[in-house]
All heavy atoms as TSV, in Angstrom:
chain	resi	resn	atom	element	x	y	z
A	1	MET	N	N	292.326	152.823	267.991
A	1	MET	CA	C	291.883	153.597	266.844
A	1	MET	C	C	293.046	154.471	266.369
A	1	MET	O	O	293.659	155.179	267.154
A	1	MET	CB	C	290.676	154.437	267.232
A	1	MET	CG	C	290.182	155.334	266.139
A	1	MET	SD	S	288.745	156.264	266.680
A	1	MET	CE	C	287.799	156.203	265.209
A	2	SER	N	N	293.337	154.415	265.077
A	2	SER	CA	C	294.441	155.211	264.544
A	2	SER	C	C	294.002	156.657	264.318
A	2	SER	O	O	292.826	156.929	264.101
A	2	SER	CB	C	294.946	154.603	263.238
A	2	SER	OG	O	293.948	154.662	262.244
A	3	PRO	N	N	294.964	157.581	264.354
A	3	PRO	CA	C	294.624	158.983	264.050
A	3	PRO	C	C	294.059	159.070	262.632
A	3	PRO	O	O	294.412	158.275	261.759
A	3	PRO	CB	C	295.963	159.703	264.137
A	3	PRO	CG	C	296.900	158.784	264.830
A	3	PRO	CD	C	296.376	157.399	264.637
A	4	SER	N	N	293.204	160.032	262.413
A	4	SER	CA	C	292.596	160.158	261.099
A	4	SER	C	C	292.812	161.558	260.525
A	4	SER	O	O	293.070	162.511	261.251
A	4	SER	CB	C	291.109	159.842	261.155
A	4	SER	OG	O	290.444	160.735	262.004
A	5	MET	N	N	292.673	161.636	259.215
A	5	MET	CA	C	292.859	162.890	258.507
A	5	MET	C	C	291.828	162.994	257.401
A	5	MET	O	O	291.532	162.007	256.718
A	5	MET	CB	C	294.265	162.934	257.897
A	5	MET	CG	C	294.529	164.150	257.083
A	5	MET	SD	S	296.200	164.040	256.433
A	5	MET	CE	C	296.230	165.551	255.521
A	6	LEU	N	N	291.287	164.182	257.219
A	6	LEU	CA	C	290.362	164.455	256.122
A	6	LEU	C	C	291.045	165.444	255.186
A	6	LEU	O	O	291.423	166.535	255.593
A	6	LEU	CB	C	289.044	165.044	256.639
A	6	LEU	CG	C	288.040	165.485	255.580
A	6	LEU	CD1	C	287.605	164.311	254.711
A	6	LEU	CD2	C	286.846	166.154	256.236
A	7	ASN	N	N	291.224	165.046	253.934
A	7	ASN	CA	C	291.834	165.892	252.917
A	7	ASN	C	C	290.711	166.416	252.037
A	7	ASN	O	O	290.043	165.645	251.344
A	7	ASN	CB	C	292.839	165.059	252.109
A	7	ASN	CG	C	293.577	165.866	251.070
A	7	ASN	OD1	O	293.281	167.032	250.837
A	7	ASN	ND2	N	294.525	165.238	250.433
A	8	VAL	N	N	290.480	167.729	252.052
A	8	VAL	CA	C	289.400	168.341	251.288
A	8	VAL	C	C	289.998	169.271	250.244
A	8	VAL	O	O	290.906	170.054	250.545
A	8	VAL	CB	C	288.456	169.145	252.215
A	8	VAL	CG1	C	287.346	169.808	251.411
A	8	VAL	CG2	C	287.878	168.252	253.297
A	9	GLY	N	N	289.505	169.172	249.017
A	9	GLY	CA	C	289.996	170.054	247.957
A	9	GLY	C	C	289.084	170.031	246.754
A	9	GLY	O	O	288.095	169.299	246.707
A	10	LEU	N	N	289.421	170.844	245.773
A	10	LEU	CA	C	288.654	170.882	244.535
A	10	LEU	C	C	288.951	169.652	243.690
A	10	LEU	O	O	290.076	169.170	243.663
A	10	LEU	CB	C	289.015	172.126	243.723
A	10	LEU	CG	C	288.569	173.464	244.279
A	10	LEU	CD1	C	289.111	174.591	243.404
A	10	LEU	CD2	C	287.063	173.538	244.353
A	11	ASP	N	N	287.932	169.189	242.989
A	11	ASP	CA	C	288.123	168.093	242.052
A	11	ASP	C	C	289.103	168.562	240.979
A	11	ASP	O	O	288.903	169.623	240.378
A	11	ASP	CB	C	286.778	167.722	241.423
A	11	ASP	CG	C	286.847	166.507	240.530
A	11	ASP	OD1	O	287.909	166.272	239.914
A	11	ASP	OD2	O	285.844	165.805	240.441
A	12	PRO	N	N	290.174	167.819	240.736
A	12	PRO	CA	C	291.165	168.245	239.747
A	12	PRO	C	C	290.585	168.487	238.354
A	12	PRO	O	O	291.115	169.289	237.599
A	12	PRO	CB	C	292.163	167.087	239.717
A	12	PRO	CG	C	292.021	166.429	241.032
A	12	PRO	CD	C	290.582	166.589	241.414
A	13	ALA	N	N	289.489	167.835	238.017
A	13	ALA	CA	C	288.874	168.045	236.704
A	13	ALA	C	C	288.397	169.484	236.543
A	13	ALA	O	O	288.451	170.046	235.442
A	13	ALA	CB	C	287.714	167.081	236.502
A	14	LEU	N	N	287.944	170.103	237.620
A	14	LEU	CA	C	287.493	171.494	237.557
A	14	LEU	C	C	288.650	172.429	237.253
A	14	LEU	O	O	288.525	173.357	236.463
A	14	LEU	CB	C	286.836	171.911	238.875
A	14	LEU	CG	C	285.569	171.179	239.265
A	14	LEU	CD1	C	285.117	171.606	240.646
A	14	LEU	CD2	C	284.477	171.437	238.249
A	15	VAL	N	N	289.756	172.201	237.884
A	15	VAL	CA	C	290.929	173.048	237.690
A	15	VAL	C	C	291.528	172.809	236.313
A	15	VAL	O	O	291.992	173.732	235.646
A	15	VAL	CB	C	291.969	172.789	238.804
A	15	VAL	CG1	C	293.199	173.625	238.612
A	15	VAL	CG2	C	291.342	173.073	240.171
A	16	ASP	N	N	291.508	171.571	235.862
A	16	ASP	CA	C	292.079	171.210	234.563
A	16	ASP	C	C	291.398	171.969	233.428
A	16	ASP	O	O	292.033	172.300	232.429
A	16	ASP	CB	C	291.944	169.702	234.351
A	16	ASP	CG	C	292.824	169.184	233.236
A	16	ASP	OD1	O	293.950	169.702	233.076
A	16	ASP	OD2	O	292.404	168.250	232.537
A	17	ASP	N	N	290.119	172.258	233.574
A	17	ASP	CA	C	289.365	172.934	232.516
A	17	ASP	C	C	289.552	174.447	232.513
A	17	ASP	O	O	289.160	175.110	231.561
A	17	ASP	CB	C	287.870	172.624	232.652
A	17	ASP	CG	C	287.561	171.167	232.342
A	17	ASP	OD1	O	288.368	170.525	231.642
A	17	ASP	OD2	O	286.520	170.669	232.804
A	18	ALA	N	N	290.135	175.004	233.555
A	18	ALA	CA	C	290.283	176.458	233.662
A	18	ALA	C	C	291.471	176.944	232.825
A	18	ALA	O	O	292.592	176.476	233.019
A	18	ALA	CB	C	290.460	176.861	235.117
A	19	PRO	N	N	291.245	177.872	231.908
A	19	PRO	CA	C	292.349	178.388	231.087
A	19	PRO	C	C	293.489	178.979	231.920
A	19	PRO	O	O	294.655	178.840	231.557
A	19	PRO	CB	C	291.691	179.466	230.225
A	19	PRO	CG	C	290.244	179.131	230.210
A	19	PRO	CD	C	289.965	178.459	231.533
A	20	SER	N	N	293.168	179.611	233.034
A	20	SER	CA	C	294.217	180.204	233.866
A	20	SER	C	C	295.120	179.127	234.465
A	20	SER	O	O	296.336	179.326	234.595
A	20	SER	CB	C	293.609	181.060	234.974
A	20	SER	OG	O	292.775	180.274	235.802
A	21	SER	N	N	294.564	177.988	234.816
A	21	SER	CA	C	295.364	176.886	235.347
A	21	SER	C	C	296.274	176.315	234.271
A	21	SER	O	O	297.439	176.006	234.522
A	21	SER	CB	C	294.467	175.773	235.882
A	21	SER	OG	O	293.752	176.222	236.997
A	22	ARG	N	N	295.762	176.159	233.083
A	22	ARG	CA	C	296.557	175.629	231.984
A	22	ARG	C	C	297.701	176.578	231.649
A	22	ARG	O	O	298.795	176.153	231.312
A	22	ARG	CB	C	295.689	175.388	230.737
A	22	ARG	CG	C	294.561	174.401	230.928
A	22	ARG	CD	C	294.980	173.030	231.385
A	22	ARG	NE	N	295.893	172.416	230.433
A	22	ARG	CZ	C	296.763	171.474	230.754
A	22	ARG	NH1	N	296.838	171.039	231.976
A	22	ARG	NH2	N	297.552	170.961	229.854
A	23	ALA	N	N	297.464	177.894	231.740
A	23	ALA	CA	C	298.503	178.875	231.436
A	23	ALA	C	C	299.583	178.871	232.510
A	23	ALA	O	O	300.774	178.951	232.215
A	23	ALA	CB	C	297.886	180.267	231.303
A	24	ALA	N	N	299.173	178.763	233.773
A	24	ALA	CA	C	300.129	178.810	234.885
A	24	ALA	C	C	300.919	177.518	235.019
A	24	ALA	O	O	302.100	177.539	235.369
A	24	ALA	CB	C	299.386	179.116	236.188
A	25	PHE	N	N	300.280	176.387	234.760
A	25	PHE	CA	C	300.913	175.073	234.934
A	25	PHE	C	C	300.636	174.196	233.712
A	25	PHE	O	O	299.895	173.212	233.808
A	25	PHE	CB	C	300.394	174.389	236.199
A	25	PHE	CG	C	300.549	175.217	237.435
A	25	PHE	CD1	C	299.482	175.920	237.971
A	25	PHE	CD2	C	301.781	175.302	238.072
A	25	PHE	CE1	C	299.630	176.690	239.115
A	25	PHE	CE2	C	301.944	176.066	239.212
A	25	PHE	CZ	C	300.872	176.765	239.732
A	26	PRO	N	N	301.229	174.510	232.567
A	26	PRO	CA	C	300.886	173.760	231.347
A	26	PRO	C	C	301.280	172.285	231.391
A	26	PRO	O	O	300.673	171.473	230.696
A	26	PRO	CB	C	301.669	174.496	230.255
A	26	PRO	CG	C	302.756	175.219	230.972
A	26	PRO	CD	C	302.213	175.541	232.343
A	27	GLU	N	N	302.246	171.927	232.222
A	27	GLU	CA	C	302.695	170.533	232.277
A	27	GLU	C	C	301.896	169.681	233.267
A	27	GLU	O	O	302.084	168.474	233.336
A	27	GLU	CB	C	304.183	170.467	232.638
A	27	GLU	CG	C	304.511	170.889	234.052
A	27	GLU	CD	C	304.497	172.394	234.334
A	27	GLU	OE1	O	304.318	173.200	233.422
A	27	GLU	OE2	O	304.660	172.757	235.509
A	28	ILE	N	N	300.998	170.300	234.010
A	28	ILE	CA	C	300.204	169.585	235.019
A	28	ILE	C	C	298.762	169.464	234.530
A	28	ILE	O	O	298.149	170.444	234.128
A	28	ILE	CB	C	300.219	170.337	236.369
A	28	ILE	CG1	C	301.639	170.538	236.874
A	28	ILE	CG2	C	299.366	169.629	237.403
A	28	ILE	CD1	C	302.362	169.262	237.230
A	29	ASP	N	N	298.232	168.252	234.598
A	29	ASP	CA	C	296.826	168.047	234.255
A	29	ASP	C	C	296.120	167.351	235.413
A	29	ASP	O	O	296.731	167.041	236.438
A	29	ASP	CB	C	296.673	167.271	232.951
A	29	ASP	CG	C	297.275	165.876	233.021
A	29	ASP	OD1	O	297.711	165.450	234.104
A	29	ASP	OD2	O	297.303	165.204	231.972
A	30	ALA	N	N	294.835	167.095	235.253
A	30	ALA	CA	C	294.038	166.500	236.327
A	30	ALA	C	C	294.580	165.138	236.740
A	30	ALA	O	O	294.596	164.807	237.933
A	30	ALA	CB	C	292.578	166.385	235.896
A	31	GLU	N	N	295.042	164.352	235.792
A	31	GLU	CA	C	295.568	163.022	236.128
A	31	GLU	C	C	296.830	163.123	236.981
A	31	GLU	O	O	297.029	162.318	237.893
A	31	GLU	CB	C	295.830	162.218	234.858
A	31	GLU	CG	C	294.553	161.758	234.172
A	31	GLU	CD	C	293.613	161.013	235.116
A	31	GLU	OE1	O	294.058	160.108	235.856
A	31	GLU	OE2	O	292.418	161.349	235.128
A	32	ALA	N	N	297.675	164.100	236.704
A	32	ALA	CA	C	298.888	164.289	237.512
A	32	ALA	C	C	298.521	164.680	238.943
A	32	ALA	O	O	299.138	164.213	239.906
A	32	ALA	CB	C	299.784	165.356	236.883
A	33	VAL	N	N	297.502	165.515	239.087
A	33	VAL	CA	C	297.053	165.922	240.426
A	33	VAL	C	C	296.458	164.723	241.159
A	33	VAL	O	O	296.750	164.497	242.336
A	33	VAL	CB	C	296.050	167.091	240.344
A	33	VAL	CG1	C	295.489	167.422	241.717
A	33	VAL	CG2	C	296.718	168.314	239.730
A	34	ARG	N	N	295.627	163.948	240.474
A	34	ARG	CA	C	295.053	162.744	241.098
A	34	ARG	C	C	296.143	161.774	241.543
A	34	ARG	O	O	296.058	161.171	242.617
A	34	ARG	CB	C	294.095	162.053	240.136
A	34	ARG	CG	C	292.766	162.745	240.020
A	34	ARG	CD	C	291.770	161.905	239.215
A	34	ARG	NE	N	290.602	162.699	238.925
A	34	ARG	CZ	C	290.401	163.343	237.772
A	34	ARG	NH1	N	291.270	163.243	236.798
A	34	ARG	NH2	N	289.321	164.066	237.601
A	35	ALA	N	N	297.169	161.615	240.738
A	35	ALA	CA	C	298.283	160.725	241.104
A	35	ALA	C	C	298.995	161.248	242.348
A	35	ALA	O	O	299.377	160.463	243.227
A	35	ALA	CB	C	299.259	160.601	239.941
A	36	GLY	N	N	299.155	162.558	242.444
A	36	GLY	CA	C	299.775	163.153	243.631
A	36	GLY	C	C	298.933	162.957	244.878
A	36	GLY	O	O	299.454	162.668	245.955
A	37	ILE	N	N	297.630	163.100	244.737
A	37	ILE	CA	C	296.725	162.880	245.870
A	37	ILE	C	C	296.819	161.425	246.335
A	37	ILE	O	O	296.911	161.145	247.530
A	37	ILE	CB	C	295.272	163.246	245.491
A	37	ILE	CG1	C	295.145	164.757	245.275
A	37	ILE	CG2	C	294.283	162.772	246.569
A	37	ILE	CD1	C	293.827	165.185	244.636
A	38	ALA	N	N	296.809	160.494	245.384
A	38	ALA	CA	C	296.900	159.070	245.725
A	38	ALA	C	C	298.231	158.746	246.402
A	38	ALA	O	O	298.263	157.996	247.390
A	38	ALA	CB	C	296.718	158.218	244.473
A	39	ALA	N	N	299.322	159.313	245.890
A	39	ALA	CA	C	300.633	159.066	246.494
A	39	ALA	C	C	300.695	159.627	247.911
A	39	ALA	O	O	301.234	158.979	248.824
A	39	ALA	CB	C	301.731	159.677	245.632
A	40	GLY	N	N	300.144	160.805	248.109
A	40	GLY	CA	C	300.122	161.397	249.448
A	40	GLY	C	C	299.287	160.574	250.414
A	40	GLY	O	O	299.679	160.362	251.565
A	41	ARG	N	N	298.148	160.110	249.930
A	41	ARG	CA	C	297.287	159.274	250.768
A	41	ARG	C	C	298.012	157.990	251.173
A	41	ARG	O	O	297.998	157.585	252.337
A	41	ARG	CB	C	296.008	158.944	250.016
A	41	ARG	CG	C	295.067	158.080	250.800
A	41	ARG	CD	C	293.825	157.749	250.006
A	41	ARG	NE	N	292.875	157.102	250.874
A	41	ARG	CZ	C	291.571	157.098	250.684
A	41	ARG	NH1	N	291.054	157.706	249.644
A	41	ARG	NH2	N	290.775	156.485	251.519
A	42	THR	N	N	298.664	157.352	250.209
A	42	THR	CA	C	299.412	156.125	250.490
A	42	THR	C	C	300.477	156.369	251.544
A	42	THR	O	O	300.634	155.589	252.488
A	42	THR	CB	C	300.044	155.576	249.204
A	42	THR	OG1	O	298.996	155.251	248.288
A	42	THR	CG2	C	300.890	154.354	249.473
A	43	ARG	N	N	301.211	157.460	251.398
A	43	ARG	CA	C	302.285	157.763	252.358
A	43	ARG	C	C	301.718	158.010	253.755
A	43	ARG	O	O	302.273	157.531	254.756
A	43	ARG	CB	C	303.078	158.981	251.889
A	43	ARG	CG	C	304.186	159.371	252.814
A	43	ARG	CD	C	305.255	158.275	252.907
A	43	ARG	NE	N	306.287	158.681	253.842
A	43	ARG	CZ	C	306.770	157.915	254.800
A	43	ARG	NH1	N	306.361	156.675	254.928
A	43	ARG	NH2	N	307.686	158.363	255.619
A	44	LEU	N	N	300.627	158.748	253.860
A	44	LEU	CA	C	300.018	158.996	255.168
A	44	LEU	C	C	299.521	157.702	255.803
A	44	LEU	O	O	299.654	157.508	257.013
A	44	LEU	CB	C	298.880	160.012	255.036
A	44	LEU	CG	C	299.324	161.434	254.708
A	44	LEU	CD1	C	298.128	162.283	254.303
A	44	LEU	CD2	C	300.051	162.058	255.893
A	45	GLU	N	N	298.961	156.806	254.987
A	45	GLU	CA	C	298.505	155.521	255.510
A	45	GLU	C	C	299.693	154.683	255.986
A	45	GLU	O	O	299.593	153.985	256.989
A	45	GLU	CB	C	297.681	154.783	254.457
A	45	GLU	CG	C	296.324	155.436	254.251
A	45	GLU	CD	C	295.536	154.859	253.092
A	45	GLU	OE1	O	296.124	154.187	252.206
A	45	GLU	OE2	O	294.312	155.097	253.052
A	46	GLU	N	N	300.818	154.772	255.272
A	46	GLU	CA	C	302.036	154.077	255.715
A	46	GLU	C	C	302.501	154.592	257.075
A	46	GLU	O	O	303.110	153.858	257.855
A	46	GLU	CB	C	303.160	154.274	254.695
A	46	GLU	CG	C	302.964	153.514	253.410
A	46	GLU	CD	C	303.971	153.907	252.341
A	46	GLU	OE1	O	304.765	154.848	252.543
A	46	GLU	OE2	O	303.959	153.262	251.276
A	47	LEU	N	N	302.228	155.853	257.358
A	47	LEU	CA	C	302.603	156.455	258.638
A	47	LEU	C	C	301.589	156.167	259.744
A	47	LEU	O	O	301.750	156.626	260.870
A	47	LEU	CB	C	302.783	157.965	258.476
A	47	LEU	CG	C	303.952	158.388	257.586
A	47	LEU	CD1	C	303.905	159.886	257.309
A	47	LEU	CD2	C	305.277	157.996	258.228
A	48	GLY	N	N	300.538	155.415	259.405
A	48	GLY	CA	C	299.574	154.992	260.417
A	48	GLY	C	C	298.314	155.819	260.517
A	48	GLY	O	O	297.522	155.626	261.445
A	49	LEU	N	N	298.103	156.731	259.580
A	49	LEU	CA	C	296.891	157.544	259.605
A	49	LEU	C	C	295.785	156.884	258.790
A	49	LEU	O	O	296.045	156.231	257.780
A	49	LEU	CB	C	297.160	158.930	259.022
A	49	LEU	CG	C	298.078	159.833	259.828
A	49	LEU	CD1	C	298.503	161.020	258.997
A	49	LEU	CD2	C	297.399	160.294	261.091
A	50	SER	N	N	294.570	157.099	259.220
A	50	SER	CA	C	293.404	156.726	258.432
A	50	SER	C	C	293.038	157.971	257.616
A	50	SER	O	O	292.863	159.046	258.177
A	50	SER	CB	C	292.257	156.334	259.359
A	50	SER	OG	O	291.071	156.159	258.620
A	51	VAL	N	N	292.954	157.861	256.293
A	51	VAL	CA	C	292.785	159.030	255.433
A	51	VAL	C	C	291.511	158.930	254.619
A	51	VAL	O	O	291.220	157.903	254.007
A	51	VAL	CB	C	293.989	159.173	254.468
A	51	VAL	CG1	C	293.829	160.399	253.590
A	51	VAL	CG2	C	295.294	159.243	255.246
A	52	ASP	N	N	290.732	160.019	254.607
A	52	ASP	CA	C	289.587	160.164	253.724
A	52	ASP	C	C	289.834	161.365	252.841
A	52	ASP	O	O	290.336	162.395	253.305
A	52	ASP	CB	C	288.293	160.386	254.519
A	52	ASP	CG	C	287.813	159.129	255.216
A	52	ASP	OD1	O	287.676	158.097	254.526
A	52	ASP	OD2	O	287.593	159.174	256.430
A	53	VAL	N	N	289.496	161.237	251.565
A	53	VAL	CA	C	289.669	162.320	250.610
A	53	VAL	C	C	288.284	162.754	250.137
A	53	VAL	O	O	287.463	161.930	249.735
A	53	VAL	CB	C	290.529	161.895	249.407
A	53	VAL	CG1	C	290.627	163.013	248.380
A	53	VAL	CG2	C	291.918	161.477	249.880
A	54	CYS	N	N	288.031	164.054	250.189
A	54	CYS	CA	C	286.756	164.623	249.740
A	54	CYS	C	C	287.061	165.674	248.678
A	54	CYS	O	O	287.668	166.704	248.984
A	54	CYS	CB	C	286.014	165.250	250.914
A	54	CYS	SG	S	284.468	166.032	250.445
A	55	LEU	N	N	286.684	165.390	247.433
A	55	LEU	CA	C	286.903	166.323	246.341
A	55	LEU	C	C	285.592	167.031	246.002
A	55	LEU	O	O	284.588	166.385	245.713
A	55	LEU	CB	C	287.462	165.594	245.111
A	55	LEU	CG	C	288.801	164.890	245.333
A	55	LEU	CD1	C	289.214	164.119	244.097
A	55	LEU	CD2	C	289.871	165.879	245.749
A	56	LEU	N	N	285.617	168.343	246.063
A	56	LEU	CA	C	284.408	169.147	245.832
A	56	LEU	C	C	284.267	169.514	244.370
A	56	LEU	O	O	285.243	169.799	243.702
A	56	LEU	CB	C	284.480	170.413	246.680
A	56	LEU	CG	C	284.705	170.194	248.174
A	56	LEU	CD1	C	284.921	171.528	248.866
A	56	LEU	CD2	C	283.557	169.440	248.790
A	57	GLU	N	N	283.037	169.499	243.908
A	57	GLU	CA	C	282.756	169.887	242.518
A	57	GLU	C	C	282.122	171.243	242.461
A	57	GLU	O	O	281.516	171.719	243.307
A	57	GLU	CB	C	281.823	168.872	241.865
A	57	GLU	CG	C	282.474	167.528	241.747
A	57	GLU	CD	C	281.591	166.529	241.042
A	57	GLU	OE1	O	280.485	166.883	240.620
A	57	GLU	OE2	O	282.010	165.388	240.906
């Protein structure tokens, strides 16, 4: 059995809608965050981890 990891965080769509997030990070949107999560998951799986992602609404 391979080691496993649970990645828990806010759904990027929630943060994308917040005016404070848009002001602090105008170049980052929900799709960019989702792409980063997917890339991180892929890299961890390449390292032999089993990864589950849980996004909270």
